[in-house]
C-alpha positions in Angstrom: 45.1 82.0 11.2 42.9 80.4 8.6 41.4 77.0 9.6 42.7 74.3 7.3 40.1 72.2 5.4 40.2 69.7 2.6 36.6 69.5 1.4 37.4 67.3 -1.6 39.0 64.7 0.6 36.2 64.8 3.2 33.7 64.4 0.3 35.7 61.5 -1.1 35.7 59.8 2.4 31.9 60.3 2.6 31.4 58.8 -0.9 33.6 55.8 -0.2 32.0 55.0 3.1 28.5 55.3 1.5 29.6 52.9 -1.2 31.0 50.6 1.5 27.8 50.7 3.5 25.8 49.9 0.3 28.0 47.0 -0.8 28.2 45.5 2.7 24.4 45.6 2.9 23.7 44.2 -0.6 26.6 41.8 -1.1 26.5 40.0 2.2 30.3 40.4 2.5 30.6 38.9 6.0 29.5 35.5 4.7 30.7 35.7 1.1 34.1 37.5 1.4 35.0 37.9 5.1 38.5 39.2 4.4 37.2 41.9 2.1 34.6 42.8 4.7 37.3 43.5 7.2 39.3 45.5 4.6 36.3 47.6 3.6 35.8 48.6 7.2 39.2 50.2 7.2 39.0 52.2 4.0 38.3 55.4 6.0 41.6 55.1 7.9 44.1 56.1 5.2 42.0 59.0 4.1 41.7 60.3 7.6 45.4 59.9 8.1 46.1 61.9 5.0 43.6 64.6 6.1 45.2 64.9 9.5 48.7 65.0 8.0 47.9 67.6 5.4 46.1 69.7 8.0 49.1 69.5 10.3 51.6 70.5 7.5 49.2 73.0 6.0 49.4 71.0 2.8 46.7 71.5 0.3 46.3 69.3 -2.8 43.1 69.4 -4.8 43.9 65.9 -6.2 44.3 64.2 -2.9 40.6 63.4 -2.7 40.6 62.1 -6.3 43.6 59.9 -5.6 42.0 58.4 -2.5 38.7 58.0 -4.3 40.5 56.3 -7.3 42.2 53.7 -5.1 39.1 53.1 -2.9 36.7 52.7 -5.8 39.3 50.5 -7.5 39.2 48.2 -4.4 35.4 48.2 -4.6 35.5 47.3 -8.3 37.9 44.4 -7.6 35.4 43.2 -4.9 32.6 43.4 -7.4 34.6 41.5 -10.0 35.3 38.7 -7.5 31.6 38.4 -6.8 30.6 38.7 -10.5 28.7 35.3 -10.3 26.4 37.0 -7.8 23.7 38.9 -9.7 23.4 42.0 -7.3 27.2 42.4 -7.6 27.0 42.6 -11.4 24.2 45.1 -11.1 26.3 47.3 -8.7 29.3 47.0 -11.1 27.0 48.2 -13.9 25.8 51.1 -11.8 29.3 52.2 -10.7 30.9 52.0 -14.1 29.5 55.3 -15.5 30.6 57.3 -12.4 34.1 55.8 -12.4 34.5 56.4 -16.1 33.3 60.0 -15.8 35.6 60.6 -12.8 38.6 59.2 -14.7 37.9 61.4 -17.8 37.4 64.5 -15.6 40.6 63.8 -13.7 42.5 63.3 -16.9 41.2 66.6 -18.4 42.1 68.5 -15.2 45.6 67.1 -15.0 46.2 67.9 -18.7 44.4 71.3 -18.4 42.2 70.2 -21.3 38.7 71.2 -22.1 36.0 69.6 -24.1 34.4 71.4 -27.0 31.2 73.2 -26.1 28.7 70.6 -27.4 30.6 67.8 -25.6 31.2 69.9 -22.5 27.5 70.3 -21.8 26.9 66.5 -22.4 29.8 65.6 -20.2 28.5 67.9 -17.4 25.0 66.4 -17.7 26.6 62.9 -17.5 28.3 63.9 -14.2 25.0 65.1 -12.8 23.0 62.0 -13.8 25.4 59.2 -13.0 24.5 59.3 -9.3 20.9 58.8 -10.2 21.9 55.9 -12.4 23.9 54.4 -9.6 21.2 54.6 -7.0 18.7 53.1 -9.6 21.1 50.2 -9.9 21.3 50.0 -6.1 17.5 49.7 -5.8 17.6 47.0 -8.6 20.4 45.1 -6.8 18.4 45.3 -3.6 15.4 43.9 -5.3 17.5 41.1 -6.9 19.0 40.3 -3.5 15.5 39.9 -2.0 14.5 37.7 -4.9 17.6 35.6 -4.5 17.0 35.3 -0.7 13.5 34.2 -1.3 14.7 31.6 -3.8 17.3 30.4 -1.3 14.7 30.1 1.4 12.4 28.2 -1.0 15.3 25.9 -2.0 16.2 25.4 1.7 12.5 24.6 2.5 12.4 22.3 -0.5 15.6 20.6 0.5 14.3 20.2 4.0 11.0 18.8 2.7 12.9 16.5 0.4 15.1 15.3 3.2 11.9 14.8 5.4 10.2 12.9 2.6 13.3 10.8 2.0 13.5 9.9 5.7 9.8 9.1 5.7 10.3 7.0 2.6 13.1 5.1 4.2 11.0 4.5 7.2 8.0 3.5 5.1 10.1 1.2 3.0 11.4 -0.4 6.2 7.9 -0.8 7.6 6.7 -2.2 4.2 9.6 -4.6 4.2 8.8 -5.7 7.7 5.1 -6.1 6.9 5.9 -7.8 3.6 8.1 -10.3 5.5 5.2 -10.8 8.0 2.7 -11.2 5.2 5.0 -13.7 3.5 5.4 -15.6 6.8 1.7 -15.6 7.4 1.0 -16.6 3.8 3.4 -19.6 4.3 1.6 -20.5 7.5 -1.8 -20.2 5.7 -0.4 -22.3 2.9 0.7 -24.9 5.4 -2.7 -24.9 7.0 -4.4 -25.2 3.6 -2.1 -28.1 2.8 -3.0 -29.7 6.1 -6.7 -29.2 5.3 -6.3 -30.8 1.9 -4.3 -33.7 3.4 -7.0 -34.1 6.0 -9.7 -34.1 3.3 -7.8 -36.8 1.4 -7.3 -38.9 4.5 -11.0 -38.5 5.6 -11.9 -40.2 2.4 -10.3 -43.5 3.7 -9.9 -42.8 7.4 -13.1 -41.1 8.6 -14.0 -41.8 12.2 -17.3 -43.5 12.7 -17.7 -44.1 16.4 -21.4 -43.5 15.8 -23.6 -42.8 12.9 -24.1 -39.1 13.7 -20.5 -38.3 14.8 -19.4 -36.7 11.6 -22.3 -34.3 11.6 -22.2 -33.4 15.3 -21.1 -29.8 14.9 -17.9 -29.7 12.9 -19.4 -27.2 10.5 -19.8 -24.6 13.3 -16.3 -25.3 14.5 -14.4 -25.2 11.2 -16.4 -23.3 8.6 -16.5 -20.1 10.5 -12.7 -19.7 11.0 -12.1 -20.7 7.4 -14.5 -18.1 6.2 -12.8 -15.5 8.3 -9.4 -16.5 7.0 -10.6 -16.3 3.4 -12.3 -13.0 3.9 -9.4 -11.3 5.6 -6.9 -12.7 3.1 -8.9 -11.2 0.2 -9.2 -7.9 2.0 -5.4 -7.9 2.7 -4.6 -8.6 -1.0 -6.7 -5.6 -1.9 -4.9 -3.4 0.7 -1.5 -4.5 -0.7 -2.7 -3.5 -4.2 -3.8 -0.1 -2.9 -0.5 0.4 -1.1 1.5 -0.5 -4.2 -0.6 2.0 -6.2 0.0 4.7 -3.6 3.8 4.1 -3.6 4.0 4.4 -7.4 2.3 7.8 -7.4 4.6 10.9 -7.8 3.0 12.5 -4.7 2.5 10.0 -2.0 0.2 10.3 1.0 2.1 9.1 4.1 -1.1 9.2 6.2 -2.9 6.9 3.8 0.0 4.5 3.6 0.2 4.4 7.4 -3.6 3.7 7.5 -3.2 0.9 5.0 -0.4 -0.7 6.9 -2.4 -0.5 10.1 -5.3 -2.3 8.4 -3.0 -5.0 7.1 -1.6 -5.6 10.5 -5.1 -5.9 12.0 -6.1 -8.3 9.2 -3.0 -10.5 9.8 -3.7 -10.7 13.5 -7.3 -11.9 12.7 -6.0 -14.4 10.1 -3.5 -15.8 12.6 -6.2 -16.1 15.2 -8.8 -17.9 13.0 -6.1 -19.9 11.1 -4.9 -21.2 14.4 -8.4 -22.1 15.4 -8.9 -24.0 12.1 -5.6 -25.7 12.4 -6.6 -26.9 15.9 -9.8 -28.3 14.5 -7.9 -30.1 11.8 -5.5 -31.6 14.3 -8.5 -32.8 16.3 -10.1 -34.4 13.3 -6.9 -36.2 12.4 -6.4 -37.4 16.0 -10.0 -38.8 16.1 -10.0 -40.4 12.6 -10.0 -44.1 12.2 -8.5 -46.1 9.3 -10.7 -48.3 7.2 -9.4 -51.5 5.7 -9.2 -50.0 2.2 -9.8 -53.4 0.7 -12.4 -53.8 -2.1 -14.7 -56.7 -1.8 -17.7 -57.9 -3.9 -20.7 -56.0 -2.3 -24.5 -56.2 -2.7 -25.4 -52.6 -3.3 -29.2 -53.4 -2.8 -28.5 -54.6 0.7 -26.1 -51.7 1.4 -28.6 -49.1 0.2 -31.6 -50.5 2.1 -29.5 -50.9 5.3 -28.3 -47.3 5.3 -31.7 -45.9 4.2 -33.3 -47.3 7.4 -30.3 -46.5 9.6 -30.5 -42.8 8.5 -34.2 -42.7 9.1 -34.1 -44.2 12.5 -31.1 -42.1 13.4 -33.1 -38.9 12.7 -36.2 -40.3 14.5 -34.0 -40.9 17.5 -33.4 -37.1 17.7 -37.0 -36.1 16.7 -39.7 -38.6 17.7 -42.4 -36.5 16.0 -40.8 -37.0 12.6 -42.2 -39.5 10.1 -41.5 -40.1 6.5 -42.4 -42.5 3.7 -39.6 -44.8 2.5 -39.5 -45.8 -1.1 -36.8 -48.5 -1.8 -36.9 -49.6 -5.5 -34.1 -52.2 -5.7 -33.5 -53.8 -9.0 -33.5 -57.6 -8.9 -30.5 -59.5 -10.0 -28.1 -56.6 -9.5 -24.5 -57.8 -9.9 -22.0 -57.5 -7.0 -19.7 -54.6 -7.2 -16.0 -54.5 -6.1 -15.9 -51.7 -3.6 -14.9 -50.6 -0.1 -18.2 -51.2 1.6 -17.4 -48.9 4.6 -16.6 -45.9 2.4 -19.5 -46.3 0.0 -21.8 -46.9 3.0 -20.7 -43.5 4.4 -21.6 -41.9 1.0 -25.0 -43.5 1.1 -25.5 -42.5 4.7 -24.6 -38.9 3.9 -27.0 -38.8 1.0 -29.8 -40.3 3.0 -29.1 -38.0 6.0 -29.3 -34.9 3.7 -32.5 -36.2 2.1 -34.2 -36.7 5.4 -33.0 -33.2 6.6 -34.5 -31.7 3.4 -37.9 -33.3 3.8 -37.9 -32.4 7.5 -37.3 -28.7 6.7 -40.1 -28.7 4.1 -42.4 -30.3 6.6 -41.8 -27.6 9.1 -43.0 -25.0 6.6 -46.5 -26.4 7.2 -47.6 -27.0 3.6 -51.1 -28.6 3.6 -51.1 -32.2 2.5 -47.3 -32.5 2.3 -45.9 -36.0 3.0 -42.2 -36.4 3.5 -40.8 -39.1 1.1 -37.3 -40.4 0.7 -36.4 -43.2 -1.7 -33.6 -45.2 -3.2 -33.5 -46.7 -6.7 -31.0 -49.1 -8.1 -30.5 -50.4 -11.6 -27.9 -51.7 -14.1 -27.0 -49.2 -16.8 -24.6 -50.7 -19.4 -21.5 -51.7 -17.4 -22.4 -49.5 -14.4 -24.6 -49.9 -11.4 -26.6 -46.8 -10.7 -27.9 -45.8 -7.2 -30.3 -42.9 -7.0 -31.3 -41.2 -3.7 -34.3 -39.0 -4.2 -36.5 -36.9 -1.9 -39.4 -34.4 -2.2 -37.8 -31.9 0.2 -36.8 -28.2 -0.1 -34.5 -28.7 -3.1 -31.2 -27.0 -3.9 -31.2 -23.4 -5.2 -29.8 -23.1 -8.7 -27.3 -20.5 -7.6 -25.5 -22.9 -5.2 -25.9 -26.1 -7.1 -22.5 -25.8 -8.9 -20.8 -25.5 -5.4 -22.5 -28.4 -3.7 -19.5 -30.7 -3.9 -17.0 -28.1 -2.8 -15.2 -28.8 0.5 -16.7 -27.0 3.5 -19.7 -25.6 1.5 -23.1 -26.2 3.1 -26.6 -24.7 2.8 -27.4 -25.7 6.4 -27.2 -23.3 9.3 -24.1 -23.3 11.5 -24.0 -26.3 13.7 -26.1 -28.5 11.5 -23.7 -29.4 8.7 -20.0 -29.7 8.2 -19.7 -28.9 4.5 -17.5 -32.0 4.2 -20.1 -34.7 3.6 -20.8 -34.2 -0.1 -17.2 -33.3 -0.9 -15.9 -36.4 0.8 -18.7 -38.5 -0.9 -17.7 -37.1 -4.3 -14.1 -37.9 -3.7 -14.9 -41.5 -2.5 -16.9 -42.2 -5.5 -14.9 -40.4 -8.2 -11.3 -40.8 -6.9 -11.6 -43.9 -4.8 -13.8 -46.0 -7.0 -13.7 -44.4 -10.5 -17.4 -43.7 -10.6 -19.6 -40.5 -10.8 -21.7 -38.6 -8.4 -24.2 -36.1 -9.9 -27.2 -34.1 -8.6 -30.5 -32.9 -10.1 -32.7 -30.6 -8.1 -35.6 -28.2 -8.3 -36.0 -25.7 -5.6 -39.2 -26.4 -3.6 -39.8 -29.8 -5.3 -37.0 -32.2 -4.4 -33.5 -33.5 -5.1 -32.0 -36.6 -6.7 -28.4 -37.7 -6.2 -27.1 -40.3 -8.7 -24.1 -42.6 -8.0 -22.7 -44.7 -10.8 -20.0 -47.4 -10.1 -18.3 -49.6 -12.7 -19.0 -53.3 -12.4 -15.6 -54.3 -13.8 
């Protein structure tokens, strides 16, 4: 008995399952179309059932394979149409179209027992032999497209991950910046308060400077208050520069989180130092306020000749009390008949004391240089100029450098070493004369030759 076979049906099953394998692999059907994926896995079942049934009934039909192939390929085409937005699916559809069209034409010709003319028959046959090559070329192209799309998806996923990471870091950085900004604002307010206190203290010292002894004001306040104020100013300037750098970094398209973190760390360290030294300066200010003493503030007719001569000698003897080896020539040139001036004697006396003290300090410093034939000399000269009384305090000391002369009346500025000057004396003296009495206080100096301070007070 002849063994039953249906080669065309078996061939159709092989073709269909090959197509299913290719499409599953290239179209990622488990993720994109899971129902179709399960359906594709069962396409072999109806063909095998038909094959078994025809074998059992000894039924042979040369079109059975074509019918199965027609429906199976139709299902695959529907699958490709559903995935037409996916580039590899469009490529496979383009690769499958010539084969499907050729098969439909061939089946139609066979059913109708028609034949093509000789020239067309050869071309049609050649078409049938080459459509498989075309299809597999499209398969390779679809596979390449899939790899490209997968690479793009991976890149997009990495970009999205990086974007989310940067966004999270930006949020964290903005939070940190907001916290640091709030801290900077609070510290700035505290510094402003401290500065206001210092200015209030300066204004009060004009009228309420403590004078328990002649040398009390110059007993070391400079070392105690100038250094912390210098630290506060320096760190505040550096912090402002760091904030500018941080704002510039944040405005750049590509930001450097490491640099921003480093800038924030530097800001935090500067603020800690500002707080430390600001607290130290504030403590000194409180101490100065607590130890200040109020003057009467009443103006009385005062003999400036007597006041100048008295404080010239008090300053000289005060310095000799500290340095017995020091000697200087005193040159009082007091104008006769000088009118009395309405002033607060205690305040103007402090001005003269400060000017004389500075003059003796300058000649002492020059004497220590060991110049041959040098004789320290400090003098005071009074005279009437129009409606003003002029008092000049002059010396032949070290002089004031031209570079610092413009700053000589600024608060807390001093040319003396730490511990030997407060930086307040000339500033307070200037305010007492100018603001307190409506006069003027000027300076003329030549470095290495000497200095002259001129006080002018109105007589009316």
